[in-house]
C-alpha atoms as a printed R data frame, in Angstrom:
   type eleno elety resid chain resno        x        y       z
1  ATOM     1    CA   MET     A     1 -126.034  -69.423 -31.650
2  ATOM     2    CA   ARG     A     2 -124.755  -72.934 -30.998
3  ATOM     3    CA   ILE     A     3 -121.854  -74.053 -33.195
4  ATOM     4    CA   PRO     A     4 -122.836  -77.237 -35.104
5  ATOM     5    CA   ALA     A     5 -119.291  -78.396 -36.013
6  ATOM     6    CA   ASP     A     6 -115.639  -77.768 -35.198
7  ATOM     7    CA   CYS     A     7 -114.499  -74.764 -37.245
8  ATOM     8    CA   VAL     A     8 -111.640  -72.346 -37.803
9  ATOM     9    CA   LEU     A     9 -112.602  -68.671 -37.712
10 ATOM    10    CA   ILE     A    10 -111.401  -66.961 -40.907
11 ATOM    11    CA   GLU     A    11 -113.215  -63.617 -40.527
12 ATOM    12    CA   GLY     A    12 -114.650  -62.151 -37.394
13 ATOM    13    CA   GLN     A    13 -115.584  -59.067 -35.476
14 ATOM    14    CA   ASP     A    14 -115.831  -59.077 -31.682
15 ATOM    15    CA   VAL     A    15 -116.453  -62.848 -31.510
16 ATOM    16    CA   THR     A    16 -116.699  -64.371 -28.040
17 ATOM    17    CA   ALA     A    17 -117.659  -67.943 -27.243
18 ATOM    18    CA   ASP     A    18 -119.005  -69.707 -24.168
19 ATOM    19    CA   GLU     A    19 -117.028  -72.966 -23.985
20 ATOM    20    CA   THR     A    20 -118.033  -74.000 -20.466
21 ATOM    21    CA   ILE     A    21 -119.027  -77.386 -21.860
22 ATOM    22    CA   TYR     A    22 -115.297  -78.078 -22.422
23 ATOM    23    CA   ASN     A    23 -113.906  -76.430 -19.308
24 ATOM    24    CA   GLU     A    24 -115.622  -75.414 -16.127
25 ATOM    25    CA   ALA     A    25 -114.351  -71.827 -16.182
26 ATOM    26    CA   ARG     A    26 -117.310  -69.449 -16.374
27 ATOM    27    CA   GLU     A    27 -115.791  -66.877 -18.692
28 ATOM    28    CA   LEU     A    28 -116.174  -66.015 -22.342
29 ATOM    29    CA   VAL     A    29 -113.296  -66.812 -24.692
30 ATOM    30    CA   ASN     A    30 -112.288  -64.132 -27.195
31 ATOM    31    CA   LYS     A    31 -111.837  -65.560 -30.681
32 ATOM    32    CA   LYS     A    32 -109.729  -63.994 -33.407
33 ATOM    33    CA   GLU     A    33 -109.581  -65.012 -37.024
34 ATOM    34    CA   VAL     A    34 -106.670  -66.868 -38.559
35 ATOM    35    CA   SER     A    35 -104.161  -64.581 -40.226
36 ATOM    36    CA   LYS     A    36 -101.468  -65.430 -42.701
37 ATOM    37    CA   GLY     A    37  -98.049  -66.275 -41.342
38 ATOM    38    CA   GLU     A    38  -96.245  -69.231 -39.887
39 ATOM    39    CA   GLU     A    39  -96.026  -67.814 -36.364
40 ATOM    40    CA   HIS     A    40  -99.723  -66.970 -36.070
41 ATOM    41    CA   HIS     A    41 -100.382  -69.629 -33.430
42 ATOM    42    CA   ARG     A    42  -98.164  -67.716 -30.996
43 ATOM    43    CA   ASP     A    43 -100.184  -64.522 -31.413
44 ATOM    44    CA   ASN     A    44 -103.608  -66.189 -31.552
45 ATOM    45    CA   PRO     A    45 -103.711  -69.712 -30.164
46 ATOM    46    CA   ASP     A    46 -107.511  -69.802 -30.118
47 ATOM    47    CA   CYS     A    47 -109.081  -69.319 -33.539
48 ATOM    48    CA   PHE     A    48 -111.100  -72.539 -33.191
49 ATOM    49    CA   LEU     A    49 -114.860  -72.657 -32.701
50 ATOM    50    CA   LEU     A    50 -115.804  -75.940 -31.052
51 ATOM    51    CA   ALA     A    51 -119.004  -77.896 -31.680
52 ATOM    52    CA   ASN     A    52 -121.792  -77.282 -29.141
53 ATOM    53    CA   SER     A    53 -120.199  -74.116 -27.773
54 ATOM    54    CA   LEU     A    54 -122.242  -70.909 -27.864
55 ATOM    55    CA   ILE     A    55 -121.356  -67.722 -29.731
56 ATOM    56    CA   MET     A    56 -122.267  -64.906 -27.367
57 ATOM    57    CA   THR     A    57 -121.186  -61.792 -29.278
58 ATOM    58    CA   GLY     A    58 -119.944  -60.763 -32.689
59 ATOM    59    CA   SER     A    59 -120.185  -62.199 -36.149
60 ATOM    60    CA   GLY     A    60 -117.895  -63.911 -38.584
61 ATOM    61    CA   ARG     A    61 -117.214  -66.645 -41.096
62 ATOM    62    CA   ALA     A    62 -115.574  -69.986 -40.439
63 ATOM    63    CA   VAL     A    63 -114.372  -73.066 -42.273
64 ATOM    64    CA   VAL     A    64 -115.691  -76.403 -40.990
65 ATOM    65    CA   CYS     A    65 -112.912  -78.844 -40.108
66 ATOM    66    CA   ALA     A    66 -114.802  -81.666 -38.311
67 ATOM    67    CA   VAL     A    67 -118.412  -82.891 -38.140
68 ATOM    68    CA   GLY     A    68 -120.357  -85.629 -36.334
69 ATOM    69    CA   GLN     A    69 -118.266  -88.210 -34.545
70 ATOM    70    CA   HIS     A    70 -115.049  -86.450 -35.557
71 ATOM    71    CA   THR     A    71 -115.701  -83.321 -33.456
72 ATOM    72    CA   ARG     A    72 -113.970  -82.719 -30.164
73 ATOM    73    CA   TYR     A    73 -117.357  -82.831 -28.422
74 ATOM    74    CA   SER     A    74 -118.114  -86.293 -29.771
75 ATOM    75    CA   GLN     A    75 -114.692  -87.622 -28.862
76 ATOM    76    CA   GLU     A    76 -114.882  -86.298 -25.296
77 ATOM    77    CA   PHE     A    77 -118.507  -86.802 -24.304
78 ATOM    78    CA   GLU     A    78 -120.232  -89.417 -26.438
79 ATOM    79    CA   THR     A    79 -119.769  -93.117 -25.765
80 ATOM    80    CA   GLU     A    80 -119.461  -95.772 -28.414
81 ATOM    81    CA   GLU     A    81 -122.482  -97.904 -29.116
82 ATOM    82    CA   ILE     A    82 -121.886 -101.629 -28.956
């Protein structure tokens, strides 16, 4: 499944994503849901699902945080129309 927007994973089980569109490394990225606590980013720095990446395994629920021209994909790869 291709991710349509930038999201934060809030529930998940065995979620891995193919983000080769953002980096050229050919490996799957393990994703873990956000947990409560101020120091969570140190334990799980990668709870984000990025637009146009592919979910390869698992299932979960996410909260959308950016769509359209506000996604990381749009900011990195799409050019402005004049």
